[in-house]
Every structure is written in C-alpha cells, then in structure tokens.
N, C-alpha and C positions, 0 to 999 in steps of 0.2 A: 536146813531151812533158816534157822537162827543165824547160822554162820553167814549165809548169803545176805540176809537183812543187815547184819552188822557190817559186812564188807561194803554194802551198798551205801549205808549211812556214812561210813568212813570216806568213801569215794566222793559222796556228796559234799561233805564237810571240807574235803580237801579242794574240790572244784570251787567252793564258795571262797575258801581261803585264797586260792590263786587268783580268783577274780578280783578280790579286794586288793591284793597286792598289785595286780596289773592296772587297777584303776586308781593307784596311789599317786599317779603322776599329776601333770598339769591339768589334765582334763577335769579333775575333781573340783578345781577352784571355779566357783561361780559368783559373779559380781554384779550387783545392780547399779544402774546409773539413772537416778530420778531427777527430772527437770520439771520446772513450773509451766514453761510454755513451749512444748515440743514442736509447734508450728513455726517458731521463729528461727531464722537462718543461724543465729548464734548457737543455739542448743542443737541444731542439726549438725552443725560442724563439730561440736563437742562429742556427740555421738559417733560421728564419722571417725574421729581420731581415737576414740575409746575402743572402737571396733578394730582399728589398726592394732592397738595394744593387745587386744584379745587375741588376734590372729598370730601376732609375734610371740607372745607368751604362752599361748595355748589354753587360756581359760575361756569360760562361757560368759557372755555379756548379756544382761537382761535390761532392755531399755524400757523405761516407764514414764509416761507423762502424768503429772499430778498437779493440776492447776489450783487445787484448794486443799485446805487442811484435812478434810475427811478422806480424800483420795490419797494423801500422803500416808496416812496411818494404815489405810487399806494396802497401799504399795509395799509397806514394810512387812505386813502379814503375808502378802503375796510372795515376797522374796523368801521369807521363812519356809513357806509351804514348798517352794522350789528348791530348798536345801542350799540357798546361797549362804556365804560366810560373812559377807559385808556389802556395803553400798556407798556410793558417792551421791550426794544430793544437792541440788539447788532448790531450796524450798519457796513456795509462794508466799510465805509469811515467816520473816526470821523470828517473830514472837512465838512461833510454835516450838522454839528450841527445846524447852524442858519436856515437852511431850514426845518430841522426836527422840531425844536422848534416852528417855525412859522406855520408849517402845523398842528401840534398838536393843537396849540392855535386856529387856524381858524376852526378846526374840533371839538373843544370843548373836546379834549381828555387829560387826565392826563398823564404825561410822566416820566418814570424812565428808566435809562440805566443800562446795566449790561456788565461786562467784559471790554469793551472799552468805554472810556469816551469821550463825545462830546466836541469838541473845537470850539472856535469862529474864526472870520476872522484873528485874530492875533495869533492863535495857542494856546490861553490860555483855560484851562478847563471852560466850561459853568457851573458855580457853582450853578445856580438856578435849575438845573435838578438833582434830587436825583440819586445817583450812588452807585452801589455795584461793586467793582472791587478787583483786586489783588494788593498786594504791590509788584509791578513788579520788582523793583531793589532788594529788599530783597529775593524774590524768585530766581532771578537770582544768587544771592550771594550764596544761599543754593546749587544751581546746580554746581557752580564753586568750592565750597568747597567739595562737594561730589566727584567730579572728582578728585581734588587734593589729597584727602585722599585715594582714590582707586589707584591712580598712586603710591603714597608712599608705600601702601601695596604691590603693584606688583613689587616694586623696579625699576620702569621705570626711565631713565634719561631724564629729561626735554628737554635737547637739541637734543634729538633723536625723540622728539614727536611733531606732529603737531596738532593744535586745529582747528576744523571746527566751524567756527561761521556761522550757517545757518541764513542769515540776511534778515529781512524784515523791513527795517528801516523806510519805510513811515508810519508805525504804531507805534506810540510813545510807546505803552506797549511792543511791540516786542523789540524795541531798548533798552528800560530800562531793560528788562530781560537779554538780551545778553551782554549789558554793565556791568551789575551786575555780570554776570558769569565771564567775562574777569577781572573785579576788584578782585574778589575773587582768581581766578587762579594766577594772577600776584603777589597778596599779599602773595601767598603761595610759590613764588619763580619761577613761570613759565615764560619763556622769552616771552615778549609781541610780539617780532618779529616773533615768531612761530604761532601766531594767524592768520589763513587764513580766509578772509572773502569770503563767498560762498552766493551771493544774490539769493533768490528764487523769482520767479514771482508771485506765489500764496502760501498760507500757508497750502499745503497739501504734502503727502508723495512723490508724482510723482515729483513735482517741486523741492523738497529738494533733491531727488535723482539725478536729473539733475544737480543742483548746486554743490553738493558734488562731483559727478563723475568728473566734470571739475576740481575742486580744487585739488582733490587727484592726478589726472593725471598730473597737472602742478607742483606738488610738490613731486617728487619721492624720495627725500632725507630722508624722515621720516620713522622710523622703526615701530612706533606706531601712532594711531590717537585717539583723543577725539573729542567729538561732542556735541553741545548744540544749542538750537534755541528757537523759540517762544512756541512751544509745542511738544507733543509726536510724532506727524506726521512728524515734521521737523527732529527730531533725528532719527526716523525710516528709513526715506529716506537716511540719512547719513550712517547709519549702513548697509542698503542694498548696497549702492554704495561702501562701503569699502569691504564688502564681494565680490563683483564683481571684485575688484582690487586685491584679494587675501589676504586681512587682516582677519585673523581669530579671534575668540572670545577673545583669549589671547592678541591680539594686538589692540583691540578697546574698548573704554569706551564711551558709549553714555548715557547721562542723560537727560531726557525729562522733560516736565512740563504738569501737568494735571492729570496724573494717570488715563487715558481714558481706554476705552475698548480695544484700540489698544495696549496700554502698557500691560494690563492684559493678552491679547492674546499671546504677546511675552513672558511673564513670564510662561504661561501655556505650553510652548513648552517643550519637554522632556529634551533637553539639553540647557544650557545657551547660549545666543547669546551676540553680542557686545552691545546690549541694556541693560546697566547695571541696570539702575534705573530711576525713575521719581519722581519729587516732586508733590505729590498728593495735588491737590486743590479741594475743595469740590463742585461738580456740585450740590449737594443737596442744599447748602446754596444758590447758585447763582440762581437756579431754583425755589426751594420751598420758601425760604425766601423773594426774590424779588416779587414773586407772592402774598404771604401773606400781604407783605407790600402794594402792589398796591390795594389789596382787602380792607384792613383796611382804606386806603386813600379814596376810592370811598365810602365804606359803612358807615364809621364812622368818616370821615373827619380828620383822624390822618395820618398826612404827615410822609413820611419815613424819617430816618436820611439823612442829606445832603450827607454824605460820609461814606460808610463802606468798609474797606479794609480787605481782608482775607489773611491768610498765609497758608503755606503747610507743608507736612511732606515727607521725603524720603522714597520711597518704593522700594524694590528690589524683585527679585525672591524668596528670603528667608523670607521676612516679609510682603508681600503685603496683605495677608488675615488678619493678626493680625492688621495691621494698619487701614485698611479699616474698620474693626469691631470696632476699637477704635473711629473712626470718624463718626460712625453711618451709614456706607455704606454697 
C-alpha cells in the first residue's frame, strides 16, 4: 500500500513537472496594456496593434482602461493577481509617476510607458522607465507649418484670422505640441496676439467644442479661424464649434495630431470640412512595438531602449490613403 502511494506521488510530481516544462513557452508571458481613455480611437488602435503583437509572439495581452489615479493603482494590482510579468501604460496623470513606479516594483512588474512620460515630484522625466513617445514640439511645428502653408495658399490675411489653441497645459506633451504650433505659425508671420487660448477640461471632442465655442463667441472680429490642439479630437471639437458659429469650410483650417479613426471619418465625408488635415503618428509603433519590447524584456531579459521618439506625416483628404499605406497602416 505504501509502495502504491509512493508511486502515485512520484507520478503526480512527474506530471506537474512535465506540465511546468510544457508551459514554459511563450504562453507563460502575460502583459498588461493600460490606457487612460479607452474610448478614444487612438488607444483603440494601440490596443489593436498590441493584440497583433500578442498573436504573433504568443503572449497573453490584458487590456485595461484606467481614467484616474485610483484605477491605475487598482489595474496594477489586477495585473499582479493575473500573474502578469509587466505592463505598458499611458497614465491619466504623469505626476502619478513615483506612485506607479513604486507600485510596479512592489508587485514585481516590469514597467514601460507610452505616449505620456512619467515625471517625478520635481516635474522631471523618470528616465529609469523605458518610454516610447512623440517628439511633441516637432509634431506641433509640423501642424503650425501646415496651417501657415494652407493660409498662404488660400490668400488669407493674418490680421483677419484667429488661431484657436485648444489648450490642455496640465499635460506636458499637450503644451509642447501647441507651443510648437504657435512657434511655427509666428515664425511664418502670424501675429501672436491673434492666438486665442481655449482651455479644455478633458481631451475629447465635447470639451474641445465647449472651449472653442466660448473663444469664438468672445472674438467676433475674425473673418477666418485656424485650430490646433493635443489631438484630432480637440481640433474636431473646434471645427464643429466654428460650423455652429457660421464659419464654413472655406473659412476654417483645422489640423489635428494622430491620424486617428476620427480624422479618417472626417476625410471620408463626401465634401471637405474645416478639418483640413492631421499629422499622422503611428499607433502601430506605439501599440505593437512597445508590446514586443515588453515581451522581449520579460522573455529574453532584453531591456527596451530608454527613450524612443516618433515623428509624423501630414495627411489630408487628398492623400490619407497613400500616406497610411506608406507607413504600413
């Protein structure tokens, strides 16, 4: 009887050992991808390409939306309970940096950021956390230059034109983008006093619409408007507000950032709108490449680059399909 029990235990131990060996492949890797606004097209696209990476590499992807600080910390604990080994995050507040770093460390999770870079208590980037982001000021400059070029093409007088800066200055990336646009516009001869700040409460179309509507109403002297902001949604809100105040397509130039589904939907409309263009940044790189980097870090102990900055290309109704194809989208 004792011999049978011993043999049974030996067989059980062997089965467990074989099971552990057989699960030692790719399927053991589990990666979280946490975003601040899961309903936005940009983050939906990031998730889509992260899923593509998961399918190709054979790891499990856990998608989590966390629009506030409390939910971020809960998400990290959630990933720990699911036995994830690391996560990529775009946080709703970059000042949560020290808390996120500490929580990830306590839970034994590797950490990488995307889009928005974590900052410490002094507002400086936390350089120990690998990051893939956008060269915000340069992309902003691309926006400003595109607007200036289109104004010149239409023969607009700068003194008759107002510029809506849809502002979200509490996010450093957002401020860098809009400051870059202002710098390029003014370098092209646009009067700085014609730049109208329109602060939005959140980075979506509805809040941008509200901010732009107030700004346009308070500045009735302008015959034309241009608009720029953090993303496509900010500019779409400004365009809708301008339409509501009687500014037709010929009197509005909005250039967004992202080349998101929202922008593409605008280009797909039968007639052009005041949403002239968008600087396309690749959600594929931001979703796919960060996920692959995290996988390699977990699986092969190959740490991601400390900092990767991406750039973009201007797309319009006329060239969006061609440019997206060139960028592998």
